[in-house]
MILUMVEX-648521 format. One record per residue (C-alpha): x, y, z. Coordinates in nm, 2 decimals. Layout:
REM MILUMVEX-648521
<node c1="X" c2="Y" c3="Z"/>
...
//
This chain:
REM MILUMVEX-648521
<node c1="3.16" c2="1.39" c3="-0.59"/>
<node c1="2.89" c2="1.55" c3="-0.80"/>
<node c1="2.53" c2="1.62" c3="-0.69"/>
<node c1="2.39" c2="1.30" c3="-0.84"/>
<node c1="2.63" c2="1.08" c3="-0.64"/>
<node c1="2.58" c2="1.29" c3="-0.33"/>
<node c1="2.21" c2="1.21" c3="-0.32"/>
<node c1="2.29" c2="0.84" c3="-0.29"/>
<node c1="2.61" c2="0.85" c3="-0.09"/>
<node c1="2.44" c2="0.79" c3="0.25"/>
<node c1="2.26" c2="0.47" c3="0.13"/>
<node c1="2.53" c2="0.31" c3="-0.09"/>
<node c1="2.69" c2="0.12" c3="0.21"/>
<node c1="2.36" c2="-0.07" c3="0.24"/>
<node c1="2.32" c2="-0.16" c3="-0.13"/>
<node c1="2.42" c2="-0.47" c3="-0.31"/>
<node c1="2.45" c2="-0.56" c3="-0.68"/>
<node c1="2.12" c2="-0.71" c3="-0.81"/>
<node c1="2.32" c2="-0.94" c3="-1.04"/>
<node c1="2.57" c2="-1.11" c3="-0.81"/>
<node c1="2.48" c2="-0.98" c3="-0.46"/>
<node c1="2.82" c2="-0.81" c3="-0.40"/>
<node c1="2.86" c2="-0.48" c3="-0.22"/>
<node c1="2.83" c2="-0.17" c3="-0.44"/>
<node c1="3.04" c2="0.15" c3="-0.43"/>
<node c1="3.02" c2="0.48" c3="-0.59"/>
<node c1="3.22" c2="0.52" c3="-0.91"/>
<node c1="3.21" c2="0.80" c3="-1.17"/>
<node c1="2.84" c2="0.89" c3="-1.20"/>
<node c1="2.75" c2="0.53" c3="-1.13"/>
<node c1="2.76" c2="0.23" c3="-0.89"/>
<node c1="3.01" c2="-0.05" c3="-0.93"/>
<node c1="3.05" c2="-0.40" c3="-0.78"/>
<node c1="3.38" c2="-0.60" c3="-0.76"/>
<node c1="3.26" c2="-0.82" c3="-1.04"/>
<node c1="3.24" c2="-0.53" c3="-1.27"/>
<node c1="2.87" c2="-0.49" c3="-1.29"/>
<node c1="2.79" c2="-0.12" c3="-1.33"/>
<node c1="2.47" c2="0.08" c3="-1.28"/>
<node c1="2.43" c2="0.44" c3="-1.39"/>
<node c1="2.31" c2="0.72" c3="-1.17"/>
<node c1="2.05" c2="0.93" c3="-1.36"/>
<node c1="2.10" c2="1.30" c3="-1.37"/>
<node c1="1.79" c2="1.33" c3="-1.14"/>
<node c1="1.99" c2="1.14" c3="-0.87"/>
<node c1="1.84" c2="0.79" c3="-0.86"/>
<node c1="2.00" c2="0.46" c3="-0.95"/>
<node c1="1.83" c2="0.19" c3="-1.16"/>
<node c1="1.91" c2="-0.15" c3="-0.99"/>
<node c1="1.66" c2="-0.36" c3="-1.19"/>
<node c1="1.82" c2="-0.67" c3="-1.34"/>
<node c1="1.85" c2="-0.67" c3="-1.71"/>
<node c1="1.56" c2="-0.93" c3="-1.75"/>
<node c1="1.32" c2="-0.72" c3="-1.53"/>
<node c1="1.01" c2="-0.59" c3="-1.70"/>
<node c1="0.85" c2="-0.30" c3="-1.50"/>
<node c1="0.50" c2="-0.37" c3="-1.64"/>
<node c1="0.32" c2="-0.27" c3="-1.32"/>
<node c1="0.52" c2="0.05" c3="-1.27"/>
<node c1="0.33" c2="0.38" c3="-1.23"/>
<node c1="0.30" c2="0.58" c3="-1.55"/>
<node c1="0.42" c2="0.94" c3="-1.57"/>
<node c1="0.06" c2="1.05" c3="-1.55"/>
<node c1="0.00" c2="0.85" c3="-1.23"/>
<node c1="0.31" c2="0.99" c3="-1.07"/>
<node c1="0.22" c2="1.34" c3="-1.17"/>
<node c1="-0.13" c2="1.31" c3="-1.02"/>
<node c1="0.01" c2="1.16" c3="-0.70"/>
<node c1="0.26" c2="1.43" c3="-0.66"/>
<node c1="0.00" c2="1.70" c3="-0.72"/>
<node c1="-0.25" c2="1.55" c3="-0.48"/>
<node c1="-0.01" c2="1.48" c3="-0.20"/>
<node c1="0.15" c2="1.82" c3="-0.22"/>
<node c1="-0.20" c2="1.96" c3="-0.16"/>
<node c1="-0.19" c2="1.81" c3="0.19"/>
<node c1="-0.49" c2="1.59" c3="0.18"/>
<node c1="-0.30" c2="1.29" c3="0.31"/>
<node c1="-0.10" c2="1.49" c3="0.56"/>
<node c1="-0.26" c2="1.33" c3="0.86"/>
<node c1="-0.18" c2="0.97" c3="0.78"/>
<node c1="0.17" c2="1.08" c3="0.67"/>
<node c1="0.23" c2="1.25" c3="1.00"/>
<node c1="0.09" c2="0.96" c3="1.20"/>
<node c1="0.33" c2="0.73" c3="1.02"/>
<node c1="0.62" c2="0.97" c3="1.07"/>
<node c1="0.55" c2="0.99" c3="1.44"/>
<node c1="0.53" c2="0.61" c3="1.48"/>
<node c1="0.87" c2="0.57" c3="1.30"/>
<node c1="1.04" c2="0.84" c3="1.50"/>
<node c1="0.93" c2="0.67" c3="1.82"/>
<node c1="1.10" c2="0.36" c3="1.70"/>
<node c1="1.43" c2="0.55" c3="1.68"/>
<node c1="1.52" c2="0.42" c3="1.33"/>
<node c1="1.86" c2="0.52" c3="1.19"/>
<node c1="1.80" c2="0.37" c3="0.84"/>
<node c1="1.45" c2="0.36" c3="0.70"/>
<node c1="1.36" c2="0.17" c3="0.38"/>
<node c1="1.04" c2="0.28" c3="0.21"/>
<node c1="0.94" c2="-0.01" c3="0.00"/>
<node c1="0.71" c2="0.11" c3="-0.28"/>
<node c1="0.79" c2="0.48" c3="-0.20"/>
<node c1="0.63" c2="0.64" c3="-0.50"/>
<node c1="0.72" c2="1.01" c3="-0.51"/>
<node c1="0.89" c2="0.99" c3="-0.16"/>
<node c1="0.63" c2="1.20" c3="0.01"/>
<node c1="0.59" c2="0.97" c3="0.31"/>
<node c1="0.97" c2="0.91" c3="0.34"/>
<node c1="1.02" c2="1.29" c3="0.34"/>
<node c1="0.78" c2="1.33" c3="0.63"/>
<node c1="0.95" c2="1.05" c3="0.82"/>
<node c1="1.30" c2="1.20" c3="0.78"/>
<node c1="1.17" c2="1.55" c3="0.88"/>
<node c1="1.06" c2="1.40" c3="1.21"/>
<node c1="1.37" c2="1.18" c3="1.25"/>
<node c1="1.67" c2="1.42" c3="1.22"/>
<node c1="1.93" c2="1.15" c3="1.26"/>
<node c1="1.79" c2="0.90" c3="1.01"/>
<node c1="1.88" c2="0.82" c3="0.65"/>
<node c1="1.62" c2="0.69" c3="0.41"/>
<node c1="1.60" c2="0.48" c3="0.09"/>
<node c1="1.31" c2="0.50" c3="-0.15"/>
<node c1="1.25" c2="0.18" c3="-0.35"/>
<node c1="1.01" c2="0.18" c3="-0.64"/>
<node c1="0.97" c2="0.00" c3="-0.97"/>
<node c1="0.88" c2="0.32" c3="-1.15"/>
<node c1="1.16" c2="0.53" c3="-1.27"/>
<node c1="0.92" c2="0.82" c3="-1.30"/>
<node c1="0.85" c2="0.79" c3="-0.93"/>
<node c1="1.22" c2="0.75" c3="-0.84"/>
<node c1="1.30" c2="1.08" c3="-1.02"/>
<node c1="1.08" c2="1.26" c3="-0.77"/>
<node c1="1.17" c2="1.04" c3="-0.47"/>
<node c1="1.54" c2="1.12" c3="-0.52"/>
<node c1="1.47" c2="1.48" c3="-0.44"/>
<node c1="1.22" c2="1.42" c3="-0.16"/>
<node c1="1.47" c2="1.48" c3="0.12"/>
<node c1="1.84" c2="1.57" c3="0.15"/>
<node c1="1.89" c2="1.25" c3="0.35"/>
<node c1="1.71" c2="1.02" c3="0.11"/>
<node c1="1.84" c2="0.81" c3="-0.18"/>
<node c1="1.62" c2="0.65" c3="-0.45"/>
<node c1="1.66" c2="0.33" c3="-0.63"/>
<node c1="1.45" c2="0.16" c3="-0.90"/>
<node c1="1.38" c2="-0.19" c3="-0.78"/>
<node c1="1.12" c2="-0.46" c3="-0.80"/>
<node c1="0.97" c2="-0.55" c3="-0.47"/>
<node c1="0.89" c2="-0.90" c3="-0.58"/>
<node c1="1.25" c2="-0.98" c3="-0.65"/>
<node c1="1.54" c2="-0.99" c3="-0.41"/>
<node c1="1.59" c2="-0.64" c3="-0.28"/>
<node c1="1.93" c2="-0.48" c3="-0.36"/>
<node c1="2.01" c2="-0.45" c3="0.01"/>
<node c1="2.24" c2="-0.63" c3="0.25"/>
<node c1="2.10" c2="-0.86" c3="0.51"/>
<node c1="1.98" c2="-0.70" c3="0.84"/>
<node c1="2.07" c2="-0.34" c3="0.75"/>
<node c1="1.73" c2="-0.17" c3="0.80"/>
<node c1="1.60" c2="-0.05" c3="1.13"/>
<node c1="1.25" c2="0.00" c3="0.98"/>
<node c1="1.08" c2="-0.09" c3="0.66"/>
<node c1="0.78" c2="0.13" c3="0.56"/>
<node c1="0.52" c2="0.00" c3="0.31"/>
<node c1="0.25" c2="0.25" c3="0.21"/>
<node c1="-0.02" c2="0.13" c3="-0.04"/>
<node c1="0.24" c2="-0.10" c3="-0.21"/>
<node c1="0.31" c2="-0.47" c3="-0.26"/>
<node c1="0.45" c2="-0.66" c3="0.04"/>
<node c1="0.73" c2="-0.91" c3="0.01"/>
<node c1="0.73" c2="-1.06" c3="0.36"/>
<node c1="1.04" c2="-1.27" c3="0.31"/>
<node c1="1.25" c2="-0.99" c3="0.17"/>
<node c1="1.13" c2="-0.74" c3="0.43"/>
<node c1="1.23" c2="-0.99" c3="0.70"/>
<node c1="1.57" c2="-1.05" c3="0.54"/>
<node c1="1.67" c2="-0.68" c3="0.52"/>
<node c1="1.55" c2="-0.59" c3="0.87"/>
<node c1="1.77" c2="-0.61" c3="1.17"/>
<node c1="1.68" c2="-0.87" c3="1.44"/>
<node c1="1.45" c2="-0.63" c3="1.63"/>
<node c1="1.34" c2="-0.43" c3="1.33"/>
<node c1="0.99" c2="-0.30" c3="1.27"/>
<node c1="0.77" c2="-0.31" c3="0.96"/>
<node c1="0.50" c2="-0.04" c3="0.92"/>
<node c1="0.22" c2="-0.10" c3="0.67"/>
<node c1="-0.03" c2="0.16" c3="0.57"/>
<node c1="-0.34" c2="0.04" c3="0.38"/>
<node c1="-0.68" c2="0.19" c3="0.29"/>
<node c1="-0.97" c2="0.06" c3="0.49"/>
<node c1="-1.31" c2="-0.05" c3="0.33"/>
<node c1="-1.44" c2="0.29" c3="0.43"/>
<node c1="-1.19" c2="0.48" c3="0.22"/>
<node c1="-1.37" c2="0.68" c3="-0.05"/>
<node c1="-1.68" c2="0.47" c3="0.01"/>
<node c1="-1.92" c2="0.75" c3="-0.11"/>
<node c1="-1.74" c2="0.76" c3="-0.45"/>
<node c1="-1.69" c2="0.39" c3="-0.52"/>
<node c1="-2.03" c2="0.31" c3="-0.66"/>
<node c1="-2.11" c2="0.64" c3="-0.85"/>
<node c1="-1.76" c2="0.65" c3="-1.01"/>
<node c1="-1.71" c2="0.28" c3="-1.06"/>
<node c1="-1.39" c2="0.27" c3="-0.85"/>
<node c1="-1.22" c2="-0.04" c3="-0.71"/>
<node c1="-1.35" c2="-0.12" c3="-0.36"/>
<node c1="-1.14" c2="-0.24" c3="-0.07"/>
<node c1="-1.19" c2="-0.60" c3="0.04"/>
<node c1="-1.34" c2="-0.60" c3="0.40"/>
<node c1="-1.11" c2="-0.88" c3="0.49"/>
<node c1="-0.80" c2="-0.70" c3="0.36"/>
<node c1="-0.64" c2="-0.66" c3="0.70"/>
<node c1="-0.69" c2="-1.02" c3="0.80"/>
<node c1="-0.54" c2="-1.14" c3="0.47"/>
<node c1="-0.24" c2="-0.91" c3="0.53"/>
<node c1="-0.18" c2="-1.04" c3="0.88"/>
<node c1="-0.19" c2="-1.40" c3="0.74"/>
<node c1="0.05" c2="-1.32" c3="0.46"/>
<node c1="0.30" c2="-1.17" c3="0.70"/>
<node c1="0.27" c2="-1.45" c3="0.95"/>
<node c1="0.58" c2="-1.67" c3="0.98"/>
<node c1="0.80" c2="-1.37" c3="0.92"/>
<node c1="0.65" c2="-1.11" c3="1.15"/>
<node c1="0.43" c2="-1.08" c3="1.46"/>
<node c1="0.16" c2="-0.82" c3="1.50"/>
<node c1="0.26" c2="-0.53" c3="1.72"/>
<node c1="0.01" c2="-0.25" c3="1.70"/>
<node c1="-0.27" c2="-0.10" c3="1.48"/>
<node c1="-0.44" c2="0.24" c3="1.46"/>
<node c1="-0.72" c2="0.37" c3="1.24"/>
<node c1="-0.70" c2="0.71" c3="1.08"/>
<node c1="-1.02" c2="0.87" c3="0.97"/>
<node c1="-1.08" c2="1.21" c3="0.81"/>
<node c1="-1.32" c2="1.38" c3="0.57"/>
<node c1="-1.21" c2="1.60" c3="0.28"/>
<node c1="-1.40" c2="1.84" c3="0.04"/>
<node c1="-1.28" c2="1.80" c3="-0.32"/>
<node c1="-1.35" c2="1.96" c3="-0.65"/>
<node c1="-1.42" c2="1.75" c3="-0.95"/>
<node c1="-1.06" c2="1.82" c3="-1.07"/>
<node c1="-0.92" c2="1.71" c3="-0.74"/>
<node c1="-1.13" c2="1.39" c3="-0.74"/>
<node c1="-1.00" c2="1.32" c3="-1.09"/>
<node c1="-0.64" c2="1.37" c3="-0.97"/>
<node c1="-0.71" c2="1.14" c3="-0.67"/>
<node c1="-0.85" c2="0.86" c3="-0.89"/>
<node c1="-0.57" c2="0.91" c3="-1.14"/>
<node c1="-0.29" c2="0.84" c3="-0.89"/>
<node c1="-0.42" c2="0.50" c3="-0.78"/>
<node c1="-0.51" c2="0.15" c3="-0.91"/>
<node c1="-0.86" c2="0.27" c3="-1.03"/>
<node c1="-0.68" c2="0.47" c3="-1.30"/>
<node c1="-0.62" c2="0.14" c3="-1.48"/>
<node c1="-0.99" c2="0.06" c3="-1.47"/>
<node c1="-1.18" c2="0.39" c3="-1.52"/>
<node c1="-1.07" c2="0.59" c3="-1.83"/>
<node c1="-1.04" c2="0.96" c3="-1.77"/>
<node c1="-1.33" c2="1.05" c3="-2.01"/>
<node c1="-1.56" c2="0.81" c3="-1.84"/>
<node c1="-1.47" c2="0.94" c3="-1.50"/>
<node c1="-1.54" c2="1.30" c3="-1.61"/>
<node c1="-1.89" c2="1.20" c3="-1.73"/>
<node c1="-1.97" c2="1.02" c3="-1.40"/>
<node c1="-1.84" c2="1.32" c3="-1.20"/>
<node c1="-2.08" c2="1.55" c3="-1.38"/>
<node c1="-2.37" c2="1.37" c3="-1.20"/>
<node c1="-2.22" c2="1.46" c3="-0.86"/>
<node c1="-2.21" c2="1.79" c3="-0.67"/>
<node c1="-1.90" c2="2.01" c3="-0.72"/>
<node c1="-1.73" c2="2.03" c3="-0.48"/>
<node c1="-1.82" c2="1.71" c3="-0.28"/>
<node c1="-1.71" c2="1.55" c3="0.04"/>
<node c1="-1.54" c2="1.21" c3="0.07"/>
<node c1="-1.41" c2="1.00" c3="0.36"/>
<node c1="-1.04" c2="0.91" c3="0.38"/>
<node c1="-0.98" c2="0.60" c3="0.59"/>
<node c1="-0.65" c2="0.43" c3="0.66"/>
<node c1="-0.51" c2="0.15" c3="0.88"/>
<node c1="-0.16" c2="0.18" c3="1.01"/>
<node c1="-0.02" c2="-0.15" c3="1.13"/>
<node c1="0.32" c2="-0.23" c3="1.28"/>
<node c1="0.48" c2="-0.57" c3="1.30"/>
<node c1="0.80" c2="-0.70" c3="1.47"/>
<node c1="1.04" c2="-0.92" c3="1.29"/>
<node c1="1.04" c2="-1.28" c3="1.40"/>
<node c1="1.39" c2="-1.43" c3="1.46"/>
//
């Protein structure tokens, strides 16, 4: 088996064909189902399991993925990543699905702290999947749309992790085992609050957590919640990178952001604020 196949080998037993739902197996540099549907494994090690009619219009662009990778590697989100990894390790998961994994940064931290676990990174962006495929030796990466049926067998995941990504409650419920856990990381309304107005960034709805709980109800019951607060000092370049990796990148053009930053001190401090929630699967 070549290096590309080896990156996915640990997670292939959990995957199904996105066309017919049959089990997949590794073939020559690809994945194959009994009905003959085939899916290539890219040379970077990820597989694209989007159905042919899928349109990844909301996928992160190469620029957004590059900005996210640069900012996360700098360690500014290390505390929320470590808190998430600790919570998952305490749950004793053997197979972790990161739904909306981005570059695989959080999944890599999780697998570092859970030596016996295997992880699967799901993201609709092939640019993110390229990086996620190399995030950890025990991680595989697949391009998939979280709003469609996930290319996973029923009840195979011990834990689903969802960090700043869309949440498909029905599919998360389906792929989790009976006593599985869902961990959701979201920004709180205090996140970057000193930058929202001067830079014209998107603000966080103060009822976001309540709406999330309501959207998951019927599939999950609330288990626990912790708040993670920290303060960082960032240069203008680092602020631009931070904005560029998130949804505000679609609303504030880079040149306009630079002009607004010129009115602020350099460097400047900003609050980082997150909410880590866990939910248990309802039977």
